[in-house]
PDB file of N, CA, C and O in Angstrom, chain B, residues numbered from 101:
ATOM      1  N   UNK B 101     102.926  98.435 101.213  1.00  0.00           N
ATOM      2  CA  UNK B 101     102.498  97.527 100.175  1.00  0.00           C
ATOM      3  C   UNK B 101     101.259  98.083  99.487  1.00  0.00           C
ATOM      4  O   UNK B 101     100.325  97.332  99.206  1.00  0.00           O
ATOM      5  N   UNK B 102     101.232  99.337  99.221  1.00  0.00           N
ATOM      6  CA  UNK B 102     100.041  99.935  98.645  1.00  0.00           C
ATOM      7  C   UNK B 102      99.988  99.806  97.128  1.00  0.00           C
ATOM      8  O   UNK B 102      98.966 100.146  96.532  1.00  0.00           O
ATOM      9  N   UNK B 103     101.038  99.332  96.488  1.00  0.00           N
ATOM     10  CA  UNK B 103     101.019  99.179  95.031  1.00  0.00           C
ATOM     11  C   UNK B 103      99.984  98.122  94.651  1.00  0.00           C
ATOM     12  O   UNK B 103     100.014  97.001  95.158  1.00  0.00           O
ATOM     13  N   UNK B 104      99.063  98.494  93.749  1.00  0.00           N
ATOM     14  CA  UNK B 104      97.983  97.577  93.395  1.00  0.00           C
ATOM     15  C   UNK B 104      98.473  96.344  92.656  1.00  0.00           C
ATOM     16  O   UNK B 104      97.752  95.350  92.568  1.00  0.00           O
ATOM     17  N   UNK B 105      99.696  96.392  92.122  1.00  0.00           N
ATOM     18  CA  UNK B 105     100.221  95.218  91.415  1.00  0.00           C
ATOM     19  C   UNK B 105     101.099  94.335  92.296  1.00  0.00           C
ATOM     20  O   UNK B 105     101.606  93.313  91.833  1.00  0.00           O
ATOM     21  N   UNK B 106     101.285  94.716  93.560  1.00  0.00           N
ATOM     22  CA  UNK B 106     102.027  93.862  94.501  1.00  0.00           C
ATOM     23  C   UNK B 106     101.209  92.595  94.744  1.00  0.00           C
ATOM     24  O   UNK B 106      99.979  92.621  94.699  1.00  0.00           O
ATOM     25  N   UNK B 107     101.901  91.496  95.000  1.00  0.00           N
ATOM     26  CA  UNK B 107     101.245  90.216  95.272  1.00  0.00           C
ATOM     27  C   UNK B 107     101.593  89.785  96.696  1.00  0.00           C
ATOM     28  O   UNK B 107     102.556  89.051  96.914  1.00  0.00           O
ATOM     29  N   UNK B 108     100.797  90.249  97.664  1.00  0.00           N
ATOM     30  CA  UNK B 108     101.121  89.941  99.066  1.00  0.00           C
ATOM     31  C   UNK B 108     100.914  88.465  99.401  1.00  0.00           C
ATOM     32  O   UNK B 108     100.072  87.781  98.819  1.00  0.00           O
ATOM     33  N   UNK B 109     101.707  88.010 100.349  1.00  0.00           N
ATOM     34  CA  UNK B 109     101.571  86.644 100.863  1.00  0.00           C
ATOM     35  C   UNK B 109     101.885  86.673 102.347  1.00  0.00           C
ATOM     36  O   UNK B 109     102.588  87.562 102.830  1.00  0.00           O
ATOM     37  N   UNK B 110     101.361  85.699 103.060  1.00  0.00           N
ATOM     38  CA  UNK B 110     101.681  85.577 104.479  1.00  0.00           C
ATOM     39  C   UNK B 110     103.172  85.284 104.577  1.00  0.00           C
ATOM     40  O   UNK B 110     103.687  84.406 103.885  1.00  0.00           O
ATOM     41  N   UNK B 111     103.851  86.013 105.428  1.00  0.00           N
ATOM     42  CA  UNK B 111     105.303  85.928 105.539  1.00  0.00           C
ATOM     43  C   UNK B 111     105.757  84.598 106.144  1.00  0.00           C
ATOM     44  O   UNK B 111     105.019  83.929 106.867  1.00  0.00           O
ATOM     45  N   UNK B 112     106.996  84.247 105.817  1.00  0.00           N
ATOM     46  CA  UNK B 112     107.613  83.063 106.426  1.00  0.00           C
ATOM     47  C   UNK B 112     107.595  83.212 107.938  1.00  0.00           C
ATOM     48  O   UNK B 112     107.753  84.309 108.474  1.00  0.00           O
ATOM     49  N   UNK B 113     107.404  82.112 108.599  1.00  0.00           N
ATOM     50  CA  UNK B 113     107.377  82.123 110.059  1.00  0.00           C
ATOM     51  C   UNK B 113     105.979  82.309 110.613  1.00  0.00           C
ATOM     52  O   UNK B 113     105.773  82.202 111.822  1.00  0.00           O
ATOM     53  N   UNK B 114     105.007  82.590 109.741  1.00  0.00           N
ATOM     54  CA  UNK B 114     103.621  82.750 110.161  1.00  0.00           C
ATOM     55  C   UNK B 114     102.766  81.719 109.443  1.00  0.00           C
ATOM     56  O   UNK B 114     103.056  81.334 108.311  1.00  0.00           O
ATOM     57  N   UNK B 115     101.715  81.278 110.112  1.00  0.00           N
ATOM     58  CA  UNK B 115     100.764  80.360 109.489  1.00  0.00           C
ATOM     59  C   UNK B 115      99.363  80.852 109.784  1.00  0.00           C
ATOM     60  O   UNK B 115      98.994  81.067 110.938  1.00  0.00           O
ATOM     61  N   UNK B 116      98.598  81.024 108.738  1.00  0.00           N
ATOM     62  CA  UNK B 116      97.211  81.453 108.867  1.00  0.00           C
ATOM     63  C   UNK B 116      96.327  80.219 108.902  1.00  0.00           C
ATOM     64  O   UNK B 116      96.462  79.332 108.060  1.00  0.00           O
ATOM     65  N   UNK B 117      95.431  80.156 109.864  1.00  0.00           N
ATOM     66  CA  UNK B 117      94.509  79.031 109.905  1.00  0.00           C
ATOM     67  C   UNK B 117      93.224  79.428 110.609  1.00  0.00           C
ATOM     68  O   UNK B 117      93.196  80.369 111.401  1.00  0.00           O
ATOM     69  N   UNK B 118      92.153  78.689 110.304  1.00  0.00           N
ATOM     70  CA  UNK B 118      90.885  78.865 110.996  1.00  0.00           C
ATOM     71  C   UNK B 118      90.993  78.127 112.324  1.00  0.00           C
ATOM     72  O   UNK B 118      91.396  76.964 112.361  1.00  0.00           O
ATOM     73  N   UNK B 119      90.643  78.785 113.389  1.00  0.00           N
ATOM     74  CA  UNK B 119      90.705  78.192 114.721  1.00  0.00           C
ATOM     75  C   UNK B 119      89.279  78.047 115.236  1.00  0.00           C
ATOM     76  O   UNK B 119      88.657  79.017 115.667  1.00  0.00           O
ATOM     77  N   UNK B 120      88.778  76.829 115.183  1.00  0.00           N
ATOM     78  CA  UNK B 120      87.389  76.567 115.570  1.00  0.00           C
ATOM     79  C   UNK B 120      87.114  77.028 117.003  1.00  0.00           C
ATOM     80  O   UNK B 120      86.077  77.632 117.276  1.00  0.00           O
ATOM     81  N   UNK B 121      88.038  76.744 117.905  1.00  0.00           N
ATOM     82  CA  UNK B 121      87.845  77.112 119.306  1.00  0.00           C
ATOM     83  C   UNK B 121      87.709  78.625 119.484  1.00  0.00           C
ATOM     84  O   UNK B 121      86.981  79.085 120.364  1.00  0.00           O
ATOM     85  N   UNK B 122      88.412  79.399 118.648  1.00  0.00           N
ATOM     86  CA  UNK B 122      88.350  80.858 118.728  1.00  0.00           C
ATOM     87  C   UNK B 122      87.202  81.417 117.880  1.00  0.00           C
ATOM     88  O   UNK B 122      86.745  82.539 118.102  1.00  0.00           O
ATOM     89  N   UNK B 123      86.747  80.632 116.916  1.00  0.00           N
ATOM     90  CA  UNK B 123      85.689  81.080 116.014  1.00  0.00           C
ATOM     91  C   UNK B 123      86.163  82.139 115.033  1.00  0.00           C
ATOM     92  O   UNK B 123      85.394  82.995 114.596  1.00  0.00           O
ATOM     93  N   UNK B 124      87.463  82.062 114.691  1.00  0.00           N
ATOM     94  CA  UNK B 124      88.024  83.064 113.783  1.00  0.00           C
ATOM     95  C   UNK B 124      89.333  82.545 113.191  1.00  0.00           C
ATOM     96  O   UNK B 124      89.855  81.506 113.593  1.00  0.00           O
ATOM     97  N   UNK B 125      89.843  83.310 112.219  1.00  0.00           N
ATOM     98  CA  UNK B 125      91.177  83.023 111.697  1.00  0.00           C
ATOM     99  C   UNK B 125      92.203  83.525 112.706  1.00  0.00           C
ATOM    100  O   UNK B 125      91.992  84.532 113.383  1.00  0.00           O
ATOM    101  N   UNK B 126      93.299  82.813 112.790  1.00  0.00           N
ATOM    102  CA  UNK B 126      94.409  83.226 113.641  1.00  0.00           C
ATOM    103  C   UNK B 126      95.692  83.151 112.822  1.00  0.00           C
ATOM    104  O   UNK B 126      95.800  82.395 111.857  1.00  0.00           O
ATOM    105  N   UNK B 127      96.640  83.945 113.234  1.00  0.00           N
ATOM    106  CA  UNK B 127      97.956  83.945 112.621  1.00  0.00           C
ATOM    107  C   UNK B 127      98.910  83.395 113.675  1.00  0.00           C
ATOM    108  O   UNK B 127      99.146  84.023 114.707  1.00  0.00           O
ATOM    109  N   UNK B 128      99.450  82.221 113.400  1.00  0.00           N
ATOM    110  CA  UNK B 128     100.348  81.557 114.354  1.00  0.00           C
ATOM    111  C   UNK B 128     101.793  81.854 114.006  1.00  0.00           C
ATOM    112  O   UNK B 128     102.153  81.943 112.832  1.00  0.00           O
ATOM    113  N   UNK B 129     102.611  82.006 115.019  1.00  0.00           N
ATOM    114  CA  UNK B 129     104.046  82.192 114.856  1.00  0.00           C
ATOM    115  C   UNK B 129     104.717  81.598 116.080  1.00  0.00           C
ATOM    116  O   UNK B 129     104.043  81.350 117.080  1.00  0.00           O
ATOM    117  N   UNK B 130     106.033  81.358 116.035  1.00  0.00           N
ATOM    118  CA  UNK B 130     106.693  80.628 117.127  1.00  0.00           C
ATOM    119  C   UNK B 130     106.458  81.214 118.524  1.00  0.00           C
ATOM    120  O   UNK B 130     106.395  80.464 119.498  1.00  0.00           O
ATOM    121  N   UNK B 131     106.329  82.517 118.635  1.00  0.00           N
ATOM    122  CA  UNK B 131     106.180  83.133 119.947  1.00  0.00           C
ATOM    123  C   UNK B 131     104.736  83.281 120.391  1.00  0.00           C
ATOM    124  O   UNK B 131     104.483  83.693 121.523  1.00  0.00           O
ATOM    125  N   UNK B 132     103.773  82.950 119.519  1.00  0.00           N
ATOM    126  CA  UNK B 132     102.395  83.116 119.939  1.00  0.00           C
ATOM    127  C   UNK B 132     101.382  83.059 118.819  1.00  0.00           C
ATOM    128  O   UNK B 132     101.560  82.363 117.819  1.00  0.00           O
ATOM    129  N   UNK B 133     100.308  83.819 119.017  1.00  0.00           N
ATOM    130  CA  UNK B 133      99.176  83.781 118.110  1.00  0.00           C
ATOM    131  C   UNK B 133      98.520  85.159 118.073  1.00  0.00           C
ATOM    132  O   UNK B 133      98.431  85.849 119.088  1.00  0.00           O
ATOM    133  N   UNK B 134      98.062  85.546 116.877  1.00  0.00           N
ATOM    134  CA  UNK B 134      97.297  86.772 116.717  1.00  0.00           C
ATOM    135  C   UNK B 134      95.889  86.364 116.319  1.00  0.00           C
ATOM    136  O   UNK B 134      95.697  85.701 115.300  1.00  0.00           O
ATOM    137  N   UNK B 135      94.910  86.755 117.112  1.00  0.00           N
ATOM    138  CA  UNK B 135      93.513  86.490 116.791  1.00  0.00           C
ATOM    139  C   UNK B 135      93.047  87.598 115.853  1.00  0.00           C
ATOM    140  O   UNK B 135      93.149  88.779 116.185  1.00  0.00           O
ATOM    141  N   UNK B 136      92.538  87.223 114.687  1.00  0.00           N
ATOM    142  CA  UNK B 136      92.168  88.195 113.664  1.00  0.00           C
ATOM    143  C   UNK B 136      90.663  88.432 113.634  1.00  0.00           C
ATOM    144  O   UNK B 136      89.873  87.511 113.841  1.00  0.00           O
ATOM    145  N   UNK B 137      90.277  89.684 113.373  1.00  0.00           N
ATOM    146  CA  UNK B 137      88.857  89.940 113.163  1.00  0.00           C
ATOM    147  C   UNK B 137      88.474  89.410 111.788  1.00  0.00           C
ATOM    148  O   UNK B 137      89.340  89.003 111.014  1.00  0.00           O
ATOM    149  N   UNK B 138      87.190  89.415 111.485  1.00  0.00           N
ATOM    150  CA  UNK B 138      86.733  88.805 110.231  1.00  0.00           C
ATOM    151  C   UNK B 138      87.361  89.470 109.009  1.00  0.00           C
ATOM    152  O   UNK B 138      87.787  88.782 108.081  1.00  0.00           O
ATOM    153  N   UNK B 139      87.420  90.800 109.001  1.00  0.00           N
ATOM    154  CA  UNK B 139      87.989  91.512 107.850  1.00  0.00           C
ATOM    155  C   UNK B 139      89.440  91.125 107.622  1.00  0.00           C
ATOM    156  O   UNK B 139      89.844  90.845 106.493  1.00  0.00           O
ATOM    157  N   UNK B 140      90.221  91.111 108.692  1.00  0.00           N
ATOM    158  CA  UNK B 140      91.639  90.753 108.573  1.00  0.00           C
ATOM    159  C   UNK B 140      91.788  89.323 108.082  1.00  0.00           C
ATOM    160  O   UNK B 140      92.636  89.048 107.233  1.00  0.00           O
ATOM    161  N   UNK B 141      90.986  88.413 108.599  1.00  0.00           N
ATOM    162  CA  UNK B 141      91.046  87.029 108.162  1.00  0.00           C
ATOM    163  C   UNK B 141      90.697  86.884 106.690  1.00  0.00           C
ATOM    164  O   UNK B 141      91.346  86.124 105.970  1.00  0.00           O
ATOM    165  N   UNK B 142      89.672  87.608 106.233  1.00  0.00           N
ATOM    166  CA  UNK B 142      89.273  87.536 104.829  1.00  0.00           C
ATOM    167  C   UNK B 142      90.369  88.069 103.912  1.00  0.00           C
ATOM    168  O   UNK B 142      90.619  87.506 102.846  1.00  0.00           O
ATOM    169  N   UNK B 143      91.016  89.141 104.321  1.00  0.00           N
ATOM    170  CA  UNK B 143      92.103  89.692 103.512  1.00  0.00           C
ATOM    171  C   UNK B 143      93.281  88.722 103.481  1.00  0.00           C
ATOM    172  O   UNK B 143      93.795  88.400 102.411  1.00  0.00           O
ATOM    173  N   UNK B 144      93.704  88.260 104.652  1.00  0.00           N
ATOM    174  CA  UNK B 144      94.891  87.400 104.701  1.00  0.00           C
ATOM    175  C   UNK B 144      94.689  86.051 104.013  1.00  0.00           C
ATOM    176  O   UNK B 144      95.649  85.488 103.487  1.00  0.00           O
ATOM    177  N   UNK B 145      93.465  85.520 104.004  1.00  0.00           N
ATOM    178  CA  UNK B 145      93.257  84.249 103.298  1.00  0.00           C
ATOM    179  C   UNK B 145      93.491  84.412 101.803  1.00  0.00           C
ATOM    180  O   UNK B 145      93.748  83.432 101.102  1.00  0.00           O
ATOM    181  N   UNK B 146      93.405  85.634 101.316  1.00  0.00           N
ATOM    182  CA  UNK B 146      93.626  85.903  99.895  1.00  0.00           C
ATOM    183  C   UNK B 146      95.083  86.284  99.591  1.00  0.00           C
ATOM    184  O   UNK B 146      95.450  86.464  98.430  1.00  0.00           O
ATOM    185  N   UNK B 147      95.892  86.402 100.621  1.00  0.00           N
ATOM    186  CA  UNK B 147      97.307  86.771 100.452  1.00  0.00           C
ATOM    187  C   UNK B 147      98.146  85.509 100.269  1.00  0.00           C
ATOM    188  O   UNK B 147      98.802  85.040 101.199  1.00  0.00           O
ATOM    189  N   UNK B 148      98.110  84.976  99.060  1.00  0.00           N
ATOM    190  CA  UNK B 148      98.803  83.721  98.753  1.00  0.00           C
ATOM    191  C   UNK B 148     100.030  83.934  97.888  1.00  0.00           C
ATOM    192  O   UNK B 148     100.767  82.988  97.609  1.00  0.00           O
ATOM    193  N   UNK B 149     100.255  85.170  97.459  1.00  0.00           N
ATOM    194  CA  UNK B 149     101.357  85.449  96.550  1.00  0.00           C
ATOM    195  C   UNK B 149     100.954  85.300  95.097  1.00  0.00           C
ATOM    196  O   UNK B 149     101.757  85.559  94.201  1.00  0.00           O
ATOM    197  N   UNK B 150      99.712  84.883  94.851  1.00  0.00           N
ATOM    198  CA  UNK B 150      99.234  84.695  93.477  1.00  0.00           C
ATOM    199  C   UNK B 150      98.430  85.887  92.977  1.00  0.00           C
ATOM    200  O   UNK B 150      98.494  86.220  91.793  1.00  0.00           O
ATOM    201  N   UNK B 151      97.677  86.530  93.855  1.00  0.00           N
ATOM    202  CA  UNK B 151      96.791  87.632  93.462  1.00  0.00           C
ATOM    203  C   UNK B 151      97.418  88.984  93.799  1.00  0.00           C
ATOM    204  O   UNK B 151      98.101  89.142  94.811  1.00  0.00           O
ATOM    205  N   UNK B 152      97.164  89.941  92.927  1.00  0.00           N
ATOM    206  CA  UNK B 152      97.614  91.312  93.205  1.00  0.00           C
ATOM    207  C   UNK B 152      96.669  91.948  94.223  1.00  0.00           C
ATOM    208  O   UNK B 152      95.581  91.437  94.489  1.00  0.00           O
ATOM    209  N   UNK B 153      97.106  93.066  94.781  1.00  0.00           N
ATOM    210  CA  UNK B 153      96.249  93.808  95.710  1.00  0.00           C
ATOM    211  C   UNK B 153      94.941  94.167  95.004  1.00  0.00           C
ATOM    212  O   UNK B 153      93.866  94.031  95.589  1.00  0.00           O
ATOM    213  N   UNK B 154      95.023  94.621  93.762  1.00  0.00           N
ATOM    214  CA  UNK B 154      93.816  94.985  93.013  1.00  0.00           C
ATOM    215  C   UNK B 154      92.880  93.787  92.865  1.00  0.00           C
ATOM    216  O   UNK B 154      91.664  93.937  92.983  1.00  0.00           O
ATOM    217  N   UNK B 155      93.429  92.607  92.611  1.00  0.00           N
ATOM    218  CA  UNK B 155      92.608  91.398  92.478  1.00  0.00           C
ATOM    219  C   UNK B 155      91.993  91.002  93.812  1.00  0.00           C
ATOM    220  O   UNK B 155      90.846  90.557  93.856  1.00  0.00           O
ATOM    221  N   UNK B 156      92.735  91.156  94.890  1.00  0.00           N
ATOM    222  CA  UNK B 156      92.209  90.866  96.226  1.00  0.00           C
ATOM    223  C   UNK B 156      91.038  91.797  96.533  1.00  0.00           C
ATOM    224  O   UNK B 156      89.999  91.354  97.022  1.00  0.00           O
ATOM    225  N   UNK B 157      91.208  93.077  96.248  1.00  0.00           N
ATOM    226  CA  UNK B 157      90.139  94.053  96.483  1.00  0.00           C
ATOM    227  C   UNK B 157      88.905  93.682  95.662  1.00  0.00           C
ATOM    228  O   UNK B 157      87.792  93.669  96.188  1.00  0.00           O
ATOM    229  N   UNK B 158      89.093  93.384  94.390  1.00  0.00           N
ATOM    230  CA  UNK B 158      87.967  93.020  93.520  1.00  0.00           C
ATOM    231  C   UNK B 158      87.256  91.774  94.044  1.00  0.00           C
ATOM    232  O   UNK B 158      86.027  91.712  94.039  1.00  0.00           O
ATOM    233  N   UNK B 159      88.023  90.785  94.494  1.00  0.00           N
ATOM    234  CA  UNK B 159      87.441  89.554  95.018  1.00  0.00           C
ATOM    235  C   UNK B 159      86.625  89.834  96.276  1.00  0.00           C
ATOM    236  O   UNK B 159      85.518  89.318  96.428  1.00  0.00           O
ATOM    237  N   UNK B 160      87.166  90.646  97.172  1.00  0.00           N
ATOM    238  CA  UNK B 160      86.450  90.996  98.404  1.00  0.00           C
ATOM    239  C   UNK B 160      85.178  91.773  98.095  1.00  0.00           C
ATOM    240  O   UNK B 160      84.134  91.520  98.696  1.00  0.00           O
ATOM    241  N   UNK B 161      85.258  92.711  97.166  1.00  0.00           N
ATOM    242  CA  UNK B 161      84.080  93.500  96.810  1.00  0.00           C
ATOM    243  C   UNK B 161      82.986  92.612  96.218  1.00  0.00           C
ATOM    244  O   UNK B 161      81.803  92.810  96.495  1.00  0.00           O
ATOM    245  N   UNK B 162      83.383  91.638  95.406  1.00  0.00           N
ATOM    246  CA  UNK B 162      82.413  90.703  94.833  1.00  0.00           C
ATOM    247  C   UNK B 162      81.835  89.791  95.908  1.00  0.00           C
ATOM    248  O   UNK B 162      80.621  89.594  95.975  1.00  0.00           O
ATOM    249  N   UNK B 163      82.699  89.238  96.745  1.00  0.00           N
ATOM    250  CA  UNK B 163      82.268  88.285  97.773  1.00  0.00           C
ATOM    251  C   UNK B 163      81.305  88.902  98.774  1.00  0.00           C
ATOM    252  O   UNK B 163      80.402  88.226  99.268  1.00  0.00           O
ATOM    253  N   UNK B 164      81.491  90.182  99.077  1.00  0.00           N
ATOM    254  CA  UNK B 164      80.689  90.810 100.121  1.00  0.00           C
ATOM    255  C   UNK B 164      79.733  91.876  99.593  1.00  0.00           C
ATOM    256  O   UNK B 164      79.106  92.588 100.378  1.00  0.00           O
ATOM    257  N   UNK B 165      79.616  91.991  98.274  1.00  0.00           N
ATOM    258  CA  UNK B 165      78.707  92.967  97.701  1.00  0.00           C
ATOM    259  C   UNK B 165      79.014  94.378  98.151  1.00  0.00           C
ATOM    260  O   UNK B 165      78.106  95.173  98.390  1.00  0.00           O
ATOM    261  N   UNK B 166      80.293  94.690  98.267  1.00  0.00           N
ATOM    262  CA  UNK B 166      80.729  96.001  98.761  1.00  0.00           C
ATOM    263  C   UNK B 166      81.466  96.741  97.652  1.00  0.00           C
ATOM    264  O   UNK B 166      81.783  96.166  96.611  1.00  0.00           O
ATOM    265  N   UNK B 167      81.730  98.004  97.885  1.00  0.00           N
ATOM    266  CA  UNK B 167      82.531  98.776  96.938  1.00  0.00           C
ATOM    267  C   UNK B 167      83.446  99.707  97.725  1.00  0.00           C
ATOM    268  O   UNK B 167      83.262  99.925  98.922  1.00  0.00           O
ATOM    269  N   UNK B 168      84.422 100.243  97.031  1.00  0.00           N
ATOM    270  CA  UNK B 168      85.370 101.197  97.629  1.00  0.00           C
ATOM    271  C   UNK B 168      86.168 100.614  98.795  1.00  0.00           C
ATOM    272  O   UNK B 168      86.405 101.297  99.793  1.00  0.00           O
ATOM    273  N   UNK B 169      86.580  99.358  98.668  1.00  0.00           N
ATOM    274  CA  UNK B 169      87.372  98.728  99.735  1.00  0.00           C
ATOM    275  C   UNK B 169      88.873  98.937  99.578  1.00  0.00           C
ATOM    276  O   UNK B 169      89.645  98.581 100.468  1.00  0.00           O
ATOM    277  N   UNK B 170      89.289  99.506  98.461  1.00  0.00           N
ATOM    278  CA  UNK B 170      90.715  99.663  98.159  1.00  0.00           C
ATOM    279  C   UNK B 170      91.494 100.295  99.321  1.00  0.00           C
ATOM    280  O   UNK B 170      92.505  99.747  99.761  1.00  0.00           O
ATOM    281  N   UNK B 171      91.030 101.427  99.809  1.00  0.00           N
ATOM    282  CA  UNK B 171      91.744 102.131 100.873  1.00  0.00           C
ATOM    283  C   UNK B 171      91.855 101.313 102.148  1.00  0.00           C
ATOM    284  O   UNK B 171      92.909 101.282 102.784  1.00  0.00           O
ATOM    285  N   UNK B 172      90.764 100.649 102.522  1.00  0.00           N
ATOM    286  CA  UNK B 172      90.779  99.834 103.743  1.00  0.00           C
ATOM    287  C   UNK B 172      91.727  98.647 103.607  1.00  0.00           C
ATOM    288  O   UNK B 172      92.473  98.332 104.534  1.00  0.00           O
ATOM    289  N   UNK B 173      91.694  97.993 102.450  1.00  0.00           N
ATOM    290  CA  UNK B 173      92.570  96.841 102.230  1.00  0.00           C
ATOM    291  C   UNK B 173      94.026  97.292 102.232  1.00  0.00           C
ATOM    292  O   UNK B 173      94.871  96.654 102.860  1.00  0.00           O
ATOM    293  N   UNK B 174      94.323  98.380 101.540  1.00  0.00           N
ATOM    294  CA  UNK B 174      95.703  98.875 101.505  1.00  0.00           C
ATOM    295  C   UNK B 174      96.183  99.282 102.888  1.00  0.00           C
ATOM    296  O   UNK B 174      97.331  99.019 103.244  1.00  0.00           O
ATOM    297  N   UNK B 175      95.315  99.925 103.679  1.00  0.00           N
ATOM    298  CA  UNK B 175      95.696 100.316 105.049  1.00  0.00           C
ATOM    299  C   UNK B 175      96.010  99.093 105.893  1.00  0.00           C
ATOM    300  O   UNK B 175      96.999  99.073 106.625  1.00  0.00           O
ATOM    301  N   UNK B 176      95.158  98.062 105.788  1.00  0.00           N
ATOM    302  CA  UNK B 176      95.414  96.843 106.548  1.00  0.00           C
ATOM    303  C   UNK B 176      96.723  96.205 106.112  1.00  0.00           C
ATOM    304  O   UNK B 176      97.534  95.812 106.951  1.00  0.00           O
ATOM    305  N   UNK B 177      96.936  96.098 104.788  1.00  0.00           N
ATOM    306  CA  UNK B 177      98.165  95.469 104.297  1.00  0.00           C
ATOM    307  C   UNK B 177      99.408  96.258 104.705  1.00  0.00           C
ATOM    308  O   UNK B 177     100.449  95.661 104.977  1.00  0.00           O
ATOM    309  N   UNK B 178      99.320  97.577 104.752  1.00  0.00           N
ATOM    310  CA  UNK B 178     100.454  98.375 105.220  1.00  0.00           C
ATOM    311  C   UNK B 178     100.762  98.059 106.679  1.00  0.00           C
ATOM    312  O   UNK B 178     101.923  97.891 107.053  1.00  0.00           O
ATOM    313  N   UNK B 179      99.712  97.979 107.505  1.00  0.00           N
ATOM    314  CA  UNK B 179      99.908  97.632 108.910  1.00  0.00           C
ATOM    315  C   UNK B 179     100.470  96.222 109.043  1.00  0.00           C
ATOM    316  O   UNK B 179     101.382  95.984 109.836  1.00  0.00           O
ATOM    317  N   UNK B 180      99.919  95.275 108.255  1.00  0.00           N
ATOM    318  CA  UNK B 180     100.385  93.883 108.310  1.00  0.00           C
ATOM    319  C   UNK B 180     101.846  93.782 107.881  1.00  0.00           C
ATOM    320  O   UNK B 180     102.608  92.994 108.441  1.00  0.00           O
ATOM    321  N   UNK B 181     102.232  94.577 106.893  1.00  0.00           N
ATOM    322  CA  UNK B 181     103.634  94.586 106.459  1.00  0.00           C
ATOM    323  C   UNK B 181     104.525  95.121 107.579  1.00  0.00           C
ATOM    324  O   UNK B 181     105.601  94.575 107.826  1.00  0.00           O
ATOM    325  N   UNK B 182     104.092  96.174 108.253  1.00  0.00           N
ATOM    326  CA  UNK B 182     104.878  96.729 109.359  1.00  0.00           C
ATOM    327  C   UNK B 182     105.023  95.723 110.492  1.00  0.00           C
ATOM    328  O   UNK B 182     106.043  95.700 111.182  1.00  0.00           O
ATOM    329  N   UNK B 183     104.002  94.890 110.684  1.00  0.00           N
ATOM    330  CA  UNK B 183     104.054  93.846 111.711  1.00  0.00           C
ATOM    331  C   UNK B 183     104.833  92.613 111.236  1.00  0.00           C
ATOM    332  O   UNK B 183     105.071  91.674 111.995  1.00  0.00           O
ATOM    333  N   UNK B 184     105.221  92.648 109.955  1.00  0.00           N
ATOM    334  CA  UNK B 184     105.948  91.557 109.296  1.00  0.00           C
ATOM    335  C   UNK B 184     105.095  90.307 109.113  1.00  0.00           C
ATOM    336  O   UNK B 184     105.617  89.196 109.029  1.00  0.00           O
ATOM    337  N   UNK B 185     103.769  90.499 109.052  1.00  0.00           N
ATOM    338  CA  UNK B 185     102.859  89.379 108.802  1.00  0.00           C
ATOM    339  C   UNK B 185     102.827  89.023 107.331  1.00  0.00           C
ATOM    340  O   UNK B 185     102.613  87.863 106.977  1.00  0.00           O
ATOM    341  N   UNK B 186     103.042  90.020 106.455  1.00  0.00           N
ATOM    342  CA  UNK B 186     102.979  89.783 105.007  1.00  0.00           C
ATOM    343  C   UNK B 186     104.207  90.370 104.332  1.00  0.00           C
ATOM    344  O   UNK B 186     104.855  91.280 104.847  1.00  0.00           O
ATOM    345  N   UNK B 187     104.501  89.823 103.173  1.00  0.00           N
ATOM    346  CA  UNK B 187     105.510  90.397 102.288  1.00  0.00           C
ATOM    347  C   UNK B 187     105.005  90.225 100.867  1.00  0.00           C
ATOM    348  O   UNK B 187     103.947  89.635 100.651  1.00  0.00           O
ATOM    349  N   UNK B 188     105.741  90.728  99.911  1.00  0.00           N
ATOM    350  CA  UNK B 188     105.311  90.650  98.511  1.00  0.00           C
ATOM    351  C   UNK B 188     105.989  89.481  97.818  1.00  0.00           C
ATOM    352  O   UNK B 188     107.176  89.218  98.010  1.00  0.00           O
ATOM    353  N   UNK B 189     105.208  88.795  97.012  1.00  0.00           N
ATOM    354  CA  UNK B 189     105.753  87.656  96.261  1.00  0.00           C
ATOM    355  C   UNK B 189     106.560  88.172  95.083  1.00  0.00           C
ATOM    356  O   UNK B 189     107.109  87.380  94.316  1.00  0.00           O
TER     357      UNK B 189
END
């Protein structure tokens, strides 16, 4: 999912939510739960099917005062796609 115009979204069968007890975002699915680090949670909360990868990167860079996040975001999304956590809208 490295195309900057792709619009990633959390895949069917998964639900992203903040888990107060864990102190982080988690990805729930019928067989279990994936505890996400802060970066993964921030990326996945923006994967709604409305924003392109480029827009997600720009939003993250603005929100965190960072630059050059494109490669990291694309790498994470590629891994998430392989895990079937995300697909393209």
